C-alpha positions in Angstrom: 128.2 84.1 99.9 126.2 81.5 101.0 123.4 80.0 98.4 120.4 81.3 100.1 121.5 84.8 100.3 122.2 84.5 96.7 118.7 83.3 95.5 117.0 86.1 98.0 119.2 89.0 96.4 117.9 87.4 92.8 114.6 87.4 94.0 114.6 91.2 95.3 116.6 92.1 92.0 113.9 90.6 90.0 111.3 92.6 92.0 113.1 95.8 91.4 113.2 95.3 87.6 109.4 94.6 87.6 108.8 97.4 89.4 110.9 100.0 87.2 109.3 98.4 84.3 106.0 99.5 85.5 107.0 102.9 86.4 108.9 103.4 83.3 105.5 102.4 81.3 103.9 105.0 83.6 106.2 107.5 82.9 106.1 107.0 79.0 102.1 107.3 79.1 102.3 110.5 81.1 105.0 112.1 78.8 102.9 111.0 75.7 100.0 112.4 76.9 101.8 115.9 77.8 103.1 116.3 74.3 99.6 114.8 72.8 101.5 112.1 70.8 100.0 108.8 70.7 101.0 106.0 72.8 103.8 103.8 71.6 102.3 100.5 70.4 105.4 99.4 68.2 106.7 97.5 71.2 103.3 95.0 70.9 103.6 95.1 67.0 107.1 93.8 66.5 106.6 90.8 69.1 106.3 87.2 67.2 102.9 85.9 67.4 
């Protein structure tokens, strides 16, 4: 494959990953609302400061 094609595919893949992460977060929120559990905040707590 040509270099340019590879770069644009990488860029598209990054966009897809970002989109999926957003959808995943929204889905998690909806599920936590449905089950009446508090949203998962562990992700934020475990990040180094």
